[in-house]
BASE-901526 format. One line per field, with one value per residue (C-alpha): x, y, z. Coordinates in nm, 4 decimals, decimal comma, m for minus. Example, Ala and Ser with C-alpha at 12.3 -4.5 7.8 and 13.67 -1.06 7.14 Angstrom:
<nodes>
px c(1,2300 / 1,3670) .
py c(m0,4500 / m0,1060) .
pz c(0,7800 / 0,7140) .
</nodes>
This chain:
<nodes>
px c(10,4140 / 10,3860 / 10,0753 / 9,9318 / 9,8242 / 9,6377 / 9,6051 / 9,2733 / 9,4291 / 9,7138 / 9,4496 / 9,2977 / 9,6279 / 9,7198 / 9,4069 / 9,4884 / 9,7486 / 9,5651 / 9,6026 / 9,3584 / 9,0737 / 9,1266 / 8,9190 / 9,0961 / 9,3835 / 9,3255 / 9,6080 / 9,4527 / 9,4700 / 9,1401 / 9,1468 / 9,1504 / 9,1743 / 9,5575 / 9,7241 / 9,9969 / 10,0986 / 10,3299 / 10,4101 / 10,3620 / 10,4339 / 10,5751 / 10,6877 / 10,8385 / 11,0260 / 11,0867 / 11,3073 / 11,3367 / 11,5828 / 11,5667 / 11,3490 / 11,4181 / 11,1737 / 11,1383 / 10,9492 / 10,8884 / 10,7312 / 10,5354 / 10,7842 / 11,1599 / 11,2815 / 11,6050 / 11,6259 / 11,4126 / 11,4385 / 11,2313 / 11,1797 / 11,1344 / 11,0304 / 11,2117 / 11,5382 / 11,6209 / 11,7250 / 11,8323 / 11,7157 / 11,9485 / 11,8512 / 11,8415 / 11,7482 / 11,8997 / 11,6143 / 11,5407 / 11,2107 / 11,3158 / 11,4614 / 11,5452 / 11,5857 / 11,7690 / 11,7106 / 11,8892 / 11,9131 / 11,5398 / 11,3791 / 11,1873 / 10,8109 / 10,7871 / 10,5558 / 10,7254 / 10,5695 / 10,7340 / 10,7102 / 10,8506 / 11,0152 / 11,1988 / 11,5316 / 11,3582 / 11,1709 / 10,8461 / 10,6090 / 10,5578 / 10,2665 / 10,0876 / 10,2777 / 10,2189 / 10,2920 / 10,5306 / 10,6164 / 10,9340 / 10,9146 / 10,9589 / 11,2993 / 11,4541 / 11,4177 / 11,0857 / 10,7846 / 10,5129 / 10,1648 / 10,0290 / 10,1012 / 9,8822 / 10,0672 / 9,9255 / 10,0720 / 10,0177 / 10,1985 / 10,1957 / 10,0518 / 10,2435 / 10,1280 / 10,0532 / 9,7248 / 9,6193 / 9,2952 / 9,0187 / 9,1169 / 8,8236 / 8,6284 / 8,9288 / 9,1967 / 9,5672 / 9,5905 / 9,3471 / 9,3205 / 9,5210 / 9,2040 / 9,1038 / 9,4372 / 9,4304 / 9,0838 / 9,1993 / 9,4806 / 9,2270 / 9,0372 / 9,3486 / 9,4548 / 9,1169 / 9,2413 / 9,5224 / 9,8249 / 10,1306 / 10,3506 / 10,2839 / 10,4808 / 10,4668 / 10,6075 / 10,7508 / 10,6438 / 10,5934 / 10,6763 / 10,5739 / 10,7805 / 10,9487 / 11,1205 / 11,3229 / 11,0627 / 10,7753 / 10,9319 / 11,2317 / 11,1085 / 10,7479 / 10,6633 / 10,4706 / 10,4951 / 10,1797 / 10,2800 / 10,6188 / 10,4746 / 10,2044 / 10,4445 / 10,6816 / 10,3934 / 10,2997 / 10,6653 / 10,6907 / 10,4306 / 10,6708 / 11,0097 / 11,2583 / 11,5842 / 11,9313 / 12,1335 / 12,4606 / 12,4100 / 12,3892 / 12,0475 / 12,1179 / 12,1741 / 12,0450 / 11,7031 / 11,7004 / 11,6289 / 11,3363 / 11,1906 / 11,2232 / 11,0406 / 10,7740 / 10,6987 / 10,7334 / 10,5435 / 10,2397 / 10,2854 / 10,4230 / 10,4047 / 10,0532 / 9,9173 / 10,0801 / 10,0577 / 10,0723 / 9,8223 / 10,1004 / 10,2830 / 10,2271 / 10,2480 / 10,5890 / 10,6088 / 10,8683 / 10,9247 / 11,0666 / 11,1699 / 11,1235 / 11,1804 / 10,9561 / 11,1285 / 11,4383 / 11,2295 / 11,1950 / 11,0337 / 11,2103 / 11,2216 / 11,4645 / 11,4564 / 11,7264 / 11,7192 / 11,7444 / 11,7798 / 11,6820 / 11,7953 / 12,0149 / 11,9829 / 12,2722 / 12,4444 / 12,1945 / 11,8925 / 12,0477 / 12,0998 / 11,7335 / 11,6167 / 11,8559 / 11,7561 / 11,3954 / 11,4502 / 11,6625 / 11,3835 / 11,0650 / 11,0855 / 11,3083 / 11,5878 / 11,5775 / 11,7314 / 12,0015 / 11,9379 / 12,2092 / 12,5751 / 12,4732 / 12,2966 / 12,5996 / 12,7704 / 12,4755 / 12,5007 / 12,3787 / 12,4439 / 12,5723 / 12,6080 / 12,3961 / 12,3572 / 12,4884 / 12,2926 / 12,3509 / 12,0877 / 12,0250 / 11,8842 / 11,7561 / 11,7569 / 11,6260 / 11,4069 / 11,1079 / 11,1774 / 10,8931 / 11,0367 / 11,0472 / 10,7078 / 10,7981 / 11,0968 / 11,0257 / 11,2977 / 11,2479 / 11,4300 / 11,4490 / 11,4432 / 11,5224 / 11,8118 / 12,0868 / 11,9871 / 12,2635 / 12,2783 / 12,5264 / 12,3316 / 12,3234 / 12,4953 / 12,2518 / 12,0091 / 11,7363 / 11,9242 / 12,3043 / 12,4546 / 12,5475 / 12,1864 / 12,0627 / 12,3029 / 12,1736 / 11,8068 / 11,8773 / 12,0739 / 11,8031 / 11,5421 / 11,7319 / 11,7946 / 11,4368 / 11,4832 / 11,1370 / 10,7925 / 10,7124 / 10,9075 / 10,7831 / 10,9737 / 10,8817 / 11,0436 / 10,9402 / 10,8792 / 10,6271 / 10,6614 / 10,4121 / 10,2778 / 10,3880 / 10,2629 / 10,5177 / 10,7304 / 11,1138 / 11,2312 / 11,0594 / 11,1973 / 11,0350 / 11,0987 / 10,7410 / 10,6656 / 10,3827 / 10,3030 / 10,3236 / 9,9399 / 9,9864 / 9,6920 / 9,8294 / 10,1198 / 10,3543 / 10,4861 / 10,8530 / 11,0948 / 11,1891 / 11,5624 / 11,5585 / 11,6751 / 11,6479 / 11,2804 / 11,2269 / 11,4729 / 11,7593 / 11,5994 / 11,8578 / 11,8310 / 12,0121 / 11,6994 / 11,5161 / 11,7913 / 11,7931 / 11,4086 / 11,4616 / 11,7151 / 11,5006 / 11,1765 / 11,3702 / 11,5007 / 11,1509 / 10,9939 / 11,2740 / 11,1806 / 11,0945 / 10,9070 / 10,7557 / 10,5408 / 10,6805 / 10,5320 / 10,5932 / 10,4173 / 10,5147 / 10,4506 / 10,4820 / 10,1871 / 9,8709 / 9,6601 / 9,5158 / 9,5737 / 9,7056 / 9,8069 / 10,0287 / 10,3344 / 10,3228 / 10,5832 / 10,8456 / 11,0342 / 11,1958 / 11,1328 / 10,8584 / 10,7376 / 10,4140 / 10,5314 / 10,5596 / 10,4174 / 10,5175 / 10,2118 / 10,2531 / 10,0411 / 10,0049 / 9,9468 / 9,7208 / 9,7687 / 9,6511 / 9,7105 / 9,6326 / 9,3718 / 9,1691 / 9,4534 / 9,7111 / 9,5557 / 9,7430 / 9,4443 / 9,4540 / 9,8202 / 9,9373 / 9,6265 / 9,6687 / 9,6116 / 9,8676 / 9,9029 / 10,1118 / 10,4382 / 10,5116 / 10,6438 / 10,5233 / 10,2104 / 10,0053 / 9,6809 / 9,4816 / 9,3503 / 9,2368 / 9,2530 / 9,4087 / 9,1626 / 9,2239 / 9,1041 / 9,2533 / 9,2989 / 9,5375 / 9,6284 / 9,5993 / 9,7936 / 9,7032 / 10,0072 / 9,9832 / 10,1796 / 9,9444 / 9,9100 / 9,8870 / 9,5397 / 9,5322 / 9,2577 / 9,2527 / 9,0285 / 8,9152 / 8,7644 / 8,4589 / 8,4876 / 8,4589 / 8,5530 / 8,3300 / 8,3793 / 8,6558 / 8,4238 / 8,2111 / 8,4967 / 8,4595 / 8,6365 / 8,5122 / 8,6878 / 8,7255 / 8,9228 / 9,0221 / 9,2505 / 9,4865 / 9,8418) .
py c(16,8671 / 16,5062 / 16,3431 / 16,0369 / 15,7737 / 15,4537 / 15,1254 / 15,2279 / 15,5386 / 15,3291 / 15,1259 / 15,4554 / 15,5891 / 15,2670 / 15,3010 / 15,6617 / 15,6138 / 15,8183 / 16,1788 / 16,3041 / 16,1227 / 16,2818 / 16,5590 / 16,8939 / 16,7784 / 17,0315 / 17,2826 / 17,4971 / 17,8657 / 18,0473 / 18,2879 / 18,6523 / 18,7528 / 18,7475 / 18,5212 / 18,3231 / 18,1078 / 17,8209 / 17,9949 / 17,7794 / 18,0484 / 18,3937 / 18,5055 / 18,8567 / 19,0369 / 19,4108 / 19,6635 / 20,0316 / 19,9812 / 19,6170 / 19,3323 / 18,9470 / 18,7436 / 18,3657 / 18,2039 / 17,8631 / 17,7131 / 17,3936 / 17,3195 / 17,3697 / 17,6997 / 17,7695 / 18,1011 / 18,3852 / 18,7533 / 19,0194 / 19,3769 / 19,6412 / 19,9749 / 19,8745 / 19,7439 / 19,3785 / 19,1574 / 18,7970 / 18,5330 / 18,2916 / 17,9296 / 17,7586 / 17,3943 / 17,1265 / 17,1151 / 17,4866 / 17,5217 / 17,7563 / 18,1066 / 18,3907 / 18,7666 / 19,0116 / 19,3696 / 19,6537 / 20,0313 / 20,0949 / 20,4210 / 20,3982 / 20,3901 / 20,3485 / 20,1156 / 19,9276 / 19,7327 / 19,3876 / 19,1539 / 18,8037 / 18,7069 / 18,4190 / 18,4653 / 18,5276 / 18,8250 / 18,6415 / 18,7145 / 18,4335 / 18,5908 / 18,9091 / 19,2118 / 19,2935 / 19,5781 / 19,5576 / 19,8424 / 19,9170 / 19,9989 / 20,3505 / 20,4901 / 20,4004 / 20,7653 / 20,8297 / 20,9602 / 20,6955 / 20,7302 / 20,3713 / 20,0201 / 19,6962 / 19,3849 / 19,0323 / 18,7445 / 18,3639 / 18,0436 / 17,6714 / 17,6936 / 17,3719 / 17,0138 / 16,7451 / 16,7465 / 16,4296 / 16,2436 / 16,2319 / 15,9860 / 15,8482 / 16,1757 / 16,3806 / 16,5797 / 16,5715 / 16,8993 / 17,1407 / 17,0735 / 17,2956 / 17,4463 / 17,5520 / 17,7258 / 17,9061 / 18,0315 / 18,1585 / 18,3494 / 18,5018 / 18,6298 / 18,7620 / 18,9428 / 19,1294 / 19,3258 / 19,4571 / 19,4132 / 19,6119 / 19,3192 / 18,9647 / 18,7587 / 18,3793 / 18,2525 / 17,9009 / 17,5478 / 17,5874 / 17,2169 / 16,9048 / 16,6012 / 16,4931 / 16,1589 / 16,1048 / 16,2147 / 16,0651 / 15,7266 / 15,6664 / 15,8203 / 15,6798 / 15,3692 / 15,0843 / 14,9165 / 15,0688 / 15,4385 / 15,3695 / 15,1734 / 15,4401 / 15,7251 / 15,5202 / 15,4546 / 15,8259 / 15,9150 / 15,6623 / 15,8476 / 16,1442 / 15,9585 / 15,9273 / 16,1094 / 15,9576 / 16,1453 / 16,0084 / 16,2148 / 16,5917 / 16,7478 / 16,9063 / 16,6947 / 16,3671 / 16,2036 / 16,4103 / 16,7194 / 16,5547 / 16,4400 / 16,7895 / 16,9324 / 16,6775 / 16,7677 / 17,1419 / 17,1913 / 17,0537 / 17,2149 / 17,5489 / 17,6465 / 17,5200 / 17,7105 / 18,0481 / 18,0330 / 18,3747 / 18,5382 / 18,7261 / 18,8573 / 19,2149 / 19,1645 / 19,1307 / 18,8069 / 18,7546 / 18,3780 / 18,2925 / 17,9295 / 17,6912 / 17,3308 / 17,1569 / 17,3508 / 17,1483 / 16,8504 / 16,7290 / 16,7933 / 16,9142 / 16,5876 / 16,4761 / 16,1286 / 15,8930 / 15,7335 / 16,0388 / 16,4156 / 16,5722 / 16,9322 / 17,1181 / 16,9901 / 16,8012 / 16,9184 / 16,7344 / 16,8863 / 17,2316 / 17,1689 / 17,0664 / 17,3904 / 17,6024 / 17,4411 / 17,4775 / 17,8495 / 17,8791 / 17,7290 / 17,8750 / 18,1709 / 18,4837 / 18,5436 / 18,8491 / 19,1644 / 19,3019 / 19,6711 / 19,7808 / 19,7207 / 19,5659 / 19,2789 / 19,1942 / 19,0060 / 18,7821 / 18,4109 / 18,2948 / 18,6400 / 18,6074 / 18,8180 / 18,7551 / 18,9761 / 19,2834 / 19,2554 / 19,1082 / 18,8524 / 18,6640 / 18,3108 / 18,2936 / 18,6371 / 18,9595 / 19,2685 / 19,4395 / 19,8118 / 20,0399 / 20,3845 / 20,5300 / 20,3794 / 20,0159 / 19,7845 / 19,4110 / 19,1604 / 18,8209 / 18,5130 / 18,1350 / 17,9610 / 17,6161 / 17,5982 / 17,7107 / 17,6050 / 17,5098 / 17,2424 / 17,4074 / 17,4074 / 17,7568 / 17,9013 / 17,7495 / 17,9538 / 17,9092 / 18,1665 / 18,2245 / 18,4806 / 18,7047 / 18,7138 / 18,7746 / 19,0693 / 19,2107 / 19,1736 / 19,3436 / 19,6246 / 19,6985 / 19,6866 / 19,9359 / 20,1819 / 20,2951 / 20,4522 / 20,3762 / 20,4564 / 20,0845 / 19,7559 / 19,4025 / 19,0840 / 18,8047 / 18,4752 / 18,1484 / 18,0140 / 18,1691 / 18,3441 / 18,3146 / 17,9643 / 17,6044 / 17,2811 / 17,0821 / 17,0245 / 16,9893 / 17,2970 / 17,5637 / 17,8584 / 17,6903 / 17,3609 / 17,2679 / 16,9061 / 16,6671 / 16,4096 / 16,0464 / 16,0404 / 16,2818 / 16,4887 / 16,7428 / 16,9834 / 16,9224 / 17,2508 / 17,2390 / 17,4942 / 17,7428 / 17,6757 / 17,3031 / 17,1077 / 16,7727 / 16,7053 / 16,7687 / 16,5432 / 16,7390 / 17,0782 / 17,3535 / 17,6129 / 17,8631 / 17,8752 / 18,0190 / 18,2721 / 18,3893 / 18,4352 / 18,6467 / 18,8779 / 18,9249 / 18,9922 / 19,2408 / 19,4296 / 19,4523 / 19,5729 / 19,8273 / 20,0329 / 20,3781 / 20,5115 / 20,1919 / 19,9067 / 19,5566 / 19,3381 / 18,9720 / 18,8049 / 18,4365 / 18,1140 / 17,7377 / 17,6736 / 17,5686 / 17,8283 / 18,1749 / 18,3696 / 18,6764 / 18,8081 / 19,0315 / 18,8880 / 19,0870 / 18,8781 / 18,6298 / 18,4621 / 18,7360 / 18,9962 / 19,2463 / 19,3530 / 19,5240 / 19,8759 / 19,7736 / 19,4152 / 19,2052 / 19,1641 / 18,8248 / 18,7159 / 18,3689 / 18,4583 / 18,1705 / 17,8505 / 17,8229 / 17,4641 / 17,2615 / 16,9936 / 16,7982 / 16,5606 / 16,8357 / 17,0318 / 17,0235 / 16,8590 / 16,5731 / 16,5350 / 16,5840 / 16,5636 / 16,9208 / 17,2759 / 17,5527 / 17,6837 / 17,9561 / 17,8265 / 17,8143 / 18,1482 / 18,3392 / 18,5505 / 18,6240 / 18,8109 / 18,6710 / 18,9083 / 18,6089 / 18,2639 / 18,0355 / 17,8635 / 17,5761 / 17,7333 / 17,8206 / 18,1906 / 18,4820 / 18,8122 / 19,1577 / 19,4540 / 19,8111 / 20,0171 / 20,3960 / 20,6657 / 20,6623 / 20,2901 / 19,9259 / 19,7920 / 19,4122 / 19,1979 / 18,8184 / 18,6258 / 18,2547 / 18,0166 / 17,8170 / 17,4648 / 17,1726 / 17,1803 / 17,4073 / 17,4144 / 17,6492 / 17,8897 / 17,9075 / 17,9750 / 18,2785 / 18,4301 / 18,6129 / 18,8566 / 18,7035 / 18,9757 / 19,3334 / 19,5403 / 19,8353 / 19,8461) .
pz c(13,3264 / 13,2252 / 13,0694 / 13,2416 / 12,9900 / 13,1014 / 12,9223 / 12,7813 / 12,6424 / 12,4868 / 12,2970 / 12,1718 / 12,0590 / 11,8831 / 11,6722 / 11,5753 / 11,3131 / 11,0423 / 11,1534 / 10,8820 / 11,0436 / 11,3893 / 11,5311 / 11,4979 / 11,2882 / 11,0093 / 10,9714 / 10,7034 / 10,7833 / 10,8052 / 10,5102 / 10,5850 / 10,2273 / 10,2238 / 9,9725 / 10,1459 / 9,8513 / 9,9734 / 10,2945 / 10,6055 / 10,8662 / 10,9372 / 11,2825 / 11,3083 / 11,5850 / 11,5852 / 11,7722 / 11,7319 / 11,4477 / 11,3322 / 11,2204 / 11,2832 / 11,0739 / 11,0422 / 10,7588 / 10,6221 / 10,3163 / 10,2464 / 9,9627 / 9,9344 / 9,7708 / 9,5945 / 9,7767 / 9,8924 / 9,9595 / 10,1193 / 9,9698 / 10,2122 / 10,0714 / 9,7496 / 9,9145 / 9,8736 / 10,1641 / 10,0995 / 10,3435 / 10,5203 / 10,4549 / 10,7961 / 10,7293 / 10,4937 / 10,2360 / 10,1827 / 10,3609 / 10,6447 / 10,6047 / 10,8384 / 10,7714 / 10,9948 / 10,8566 / 11,0319 / 10,9933 / 11,0200 / 11,1338 / 11,4685 / 11,4849 / 11,0998 / 10,9206 / 10,6351 / 10,3528 / 10,3075 / 10,0098 / 9,9817 / 9,6411 / 9,4970 / 9,3270 / 8,9973 / 9,1585 / 9,1416 / 9,4276 / 9,6778 / 9,8788 / 9,9233 / 10,0743 / 10,4337 / 10,6812 / 10,9779 / 11,2104 / 11,4000 / 11,7693 / 11,9063 / 11,9644 / 12,3055 / 12,4248 / 12,2740 / 12,4771 / 12,4187 / 12,5527 / 12,5333 / 12,4484 / 12,4189 / 12,5325 / 12,5008 / 12,7018 / 12,7062 / 12,7730 / 12,6704 / 12,3177 / 12,2071 / 12,2098 / 11,9436 / 11,7636 / 11,9402 / 11,9112 / 12,1724 / 12,4402 / 12,6318 / 12,5711 / 12,6783 / 12,4929 / 12,5811 / 12,4118 / 12,2518 / 11,8689 / 11,6423 / 11,5017 / 11,8581 / 11,9252 / 11,5953 / 11,6743 / 12,0073 / 11,8462 / 11,6095 / 11,9028 / 12,0692 / 11,7605 / 11,7474 / 12,0516 / 11,8139 / 12,0461 / 11,9620 / 12,0781 / 12,1990 / 12,4496 / 12,4079 / 12,7335 / 12,7124 / 12,6331 / 12,2573 / 12,2067 / 12,4078 / 12,3113 / 12,6276 / 12,5623 / 12,8746 / 13,1211 / 12,9407 / 12,8676 / 13,0857 / 13,4140 / 13,3978 / 13,5877 / 13,4115 / 13,0838 / 12,9470 / 12,9914 / 12,8312 / 12,5378 / 12,4798 / 12,4576 / 12,2391 / 11,9947 / 11,9801 / 11,9190 / 11,6474 / 11,4493 / 11,4107 / 11,4245 / 11,7009 / 11,8021 / 11,7909 / 12,0620 / 11,9148 / 11,5960 / 11,5466 / 11,4809 / 11,1469 / 10,8398 / 10,9987 / 11,0644 / 11,3877 / 11,1713 / 10,9964 / 11,3311 / 11,4769 / 11,1761 / 11,1809 / 11,5458 / 11,5199 / 11,1921 / 11,3728 / 11,7164 / 11,6198 / 11,2514 / 11,1890 / 11,5056 / 11,4237 / 11,0516 / 10,8923 / 11,1395 / 11,3319 / 11,0193 / 11,1279 / 11,5105 / 11,6739 / 11,8888 / 12,1621 / 12,2318 / 12,5769 / 12,5943 / 12,9005 / 12,9763 / 12,7184 / 12,4424 / 12,5103 / 12,4166 / 12,7786 / 13,1088 / 13,4201 / 13,6098 / 13,8728 / 14,0283 / 14,1625 / 13,8196 / 13,5959 / 13,6147 / 13,2845 / 13,3582 / 13,2918 / 12,9334 / 12,7800 / 12,4506 / 12,2341 / 12,3901 / 12,3765 / 12,0153 / 11,9668 / 12,1353 / 11,9298 / 11,6047 / 11,6888 / 11,7316 / 11,4066 / 11,2102 / 11,3655 / 11,5925 / 11,6195 / 11,8610 / 12,0819 / 11,9173 / 12,1468 / 12,2131 / 12,4532 / 12,5387 / 12,8671 / 12,6835 / 12,4712 / 12,7374 / 12,8233 / 12,7540 / 12,4133 / 12,2287 / 11,8776 / 11,5622 / 11,2450 / 10,9398 / 11,1063 / 11,4264 / 11,7632 / 11,8733 / 12,1948 / 12,2311 / 12,5934 / 12,7520 / 12,6113 / 12,6619 / 12,5101 / 12,5173 / 12,4070 / 12,4118 / 12,7637 / 12,8453 / 12,9183 / 12,9674 / 12,9895 / 13,0960 / 12,9379 / 13,0736 / 13,0226 / 13,3579 / 13,2334 / 12,9877 / 13,2241 / 13,5653 / 13,8019 / 14,0700 / 14,3026 / 14,6369 / 14,7866 / 14,4819 / 14,2345 / 14,0180 / 13,7589 / 13,5636 / 13,5607 / 13,8025 / 13,5096 / 13,4014 / 13,7572 / 13,7901 / 13,4598 / 13,5746 / 13,9022 / 13,7392 / 13,4855 / 13,7556 / 13,9647 / 13,6875 / 13,6578 / 13,3168 / 13,1893 / 13,3316 / 13,3815 / 13,4149 / 13,3784 / 13,4649 / 13,2333 / 13,3588 / 13,2169 / 13,5667 / 13,7914 / 14,1272 / 14,4075 / 14,3330 / 14,3616 / 14,2308 / 14,4168 / 14,1026 / 14,1148 / 13,9192 / 14,1195 / 14,3164 / 14,6180 / 14,8111 / 14,8571 / 14,7509 / 14,6933 / 14,9737 / 14,8811 / 14,8449 / 14,5509 / 14,6578 / 14,9060 / 14,9152 / 15,2014 / 15,3210 / 15,4162 / 15,5319 / 15,2571 / 15,2853 / 15,3292 / 15,0243 / 15,1952 / 15,1468 / 14,7711 / 14,5896 / 14,4266 / 14,4980 / 14,5270 / 14,7986 / 14,5729 / 14,3594 / 14,6525 / 14,7400 / 14,3795 / 14,3929 / 14,7070 / 14,5491 / 14,2424 / 14,4465 / 14,6643 / 14,3600 / 14,2126 / 14,5369 / 14,5968 / 14,2907 / 14,4005 / 14,0929 / 13,9494 / 14,0598 / 14,0947 / 13,8177 / 13,7113 / 13,4197 / 13,3801 / 13,1937 / 13,2683 / 13,4971 / 13,3118 / 13,4802 / 13,4766 / 13,7855 / 13,9601 / 14,3035 / 14,5036 / 14,6865 / 15,0153 / 15,2090 / 15,0884 / 15,3637 / 15,5732 / 15,2976 / 15,3676 / 15,0250 / 15,1432 / 15,0555 / 14,6900 / 14,6541 / 14,3541 / 14,1241 / 13,9895 / 13,6828 / 13,5466 / 13,1814 / 13,0808 / 12,8771 / 12,5058 / 12,4177 / 12,7451 / 12,7034 / 12,9613 / 13,0588 / 13,1030 / 13,3904 / 13,7275 / 13,8928 / 13,6390 / 13,5901 / 13,9484 / 14,1608 / 14,2941 / 14,1856 / 14,2428 / 14,5950 / 14,7510 / 14,9005 / 15,2664 / 15,3847 / 15,0829 / 15,1542 / 14,8375 / 14,8170 / 14,5272 / 14,2629 / 14,0625 / 14,2355 / 13,9788 / 13,7445 / 13,4999 / 13,1791 / 12,8525 / 12,7903 / 12,7803 / 12,9514 / 12,8053 / 12,9454 / 12,8530 / 12,9413 / 12,9776 / 13,1460 / 13,4456 / 13,5037 / 13,3675 / 13,3232 / 13,3336 / 13,1791 / 13,1985 / 12,9619 / 12,9765 / 12,7289 / 12,8014 / 12,9303 / 12,6969 / 12,3323 / 12,1177 / 11,7512 / 11,6549 / 11,4810 / 11,7911 / 12,0298 / 12,2618 / 12,5560 / 12,8648 / 13,0838 / 13,4374 / 13,6087 / 13,5460 / 13,7798 / 13,7557 / 13,8641) .
</nodes>
């Protein structure tokens, strides 16, 4: 989603060179009595037998290690300067709480110790799970522009995370758009001198990218860190040190937006933008831990420190209670007409196979791109488009690629195959929890094209945005709100609302209870932020 910037806003931005003077620019973590030392952030991921942990420091380190119940594990330095380290720790016992401590090479403590628990064994009988989901936590800590925010201040986002963590989720899913820094779509595809100049000036504050050079070991690395320290590390800080977080990536995490015009098509990402995304992940958030032989053949799987990890496609397996399939719908899209897909065919086959197996009590699909709603954007499952007026959705035939520029009918066909596999489950409800759209919402897809899904409708949930500000809502950026695509019948459980918030799922053997929470309008002080439940239903 692009951010419209007027001439007035350009003048505001030009005067905002000193970040320390801007509202909401503080990145100091709210103290919870835990001494973090020089730590900037910790983000862990857990499986039944492994941890994958990413940490960063405010100052370079000569080396770091983690002690886990007395055993030492040396960190892998990921960046050039020695601020970013990763730890892959294998051979753990399932459902076991470990005490971790971070040390330098002289065995001096770098922070307080903290607990982290492995997940239940794959065949374990589990009674309950609390799962929190959200999307779009990224965005620069921009100033107020004509009484409006491009993105919520970092302090606001940290406060919302503090509220979310009070629900004590066992696992968290952060579904896409962790970074907003879209050079090609913000600058090259925008009409008008003022928009281009405004975005160039903003980018100049953090540095630019040179696509002729690699990311690592060049000024590109410094630029990436300048951007992501603010948008990612400062937001999560150390608050999630004991809560596993699964990061699904989407279009903005490749440092661009999913645009296609006669002048430029930004996706699939070129090699440089793939490198930006992969480097972002290496530094800041953990790759998925591969838990089965079926996952080893997926694209982007690699070995590290004795474990198999996956960059873009993975799963959350919580004993025999829940299987969640997580997939990036931006990084490997294809433009092959009827044979195109938002995910590769091998990934689609894996998704359908795991859906059909029905080996766990519940299954959730977690794509980065939503099902059941359209905003008329290019990279959607659906061919619906915006009329030239920019205010209404023009409903076109679901298999017609001629109306929406460069839209691929294969995306729709892939959507149909996935929906059919979800609905065909005999023992489980069909559930999809997605990211991307800056909305809270939920509904049941009863009919999709010629597919009758009414016997087991697909419950589709828009997880809720964390970082979206006034200028980033669909109604402001595109002049529309989300609507249901032509030929897709959806019964709303929560009609989409443009509010910050998140979704909480209480998973038990009997059912899944869904709660969606919204923040108030406006911009209350971080310490005064509250949330309210706006819908509660049971699947």
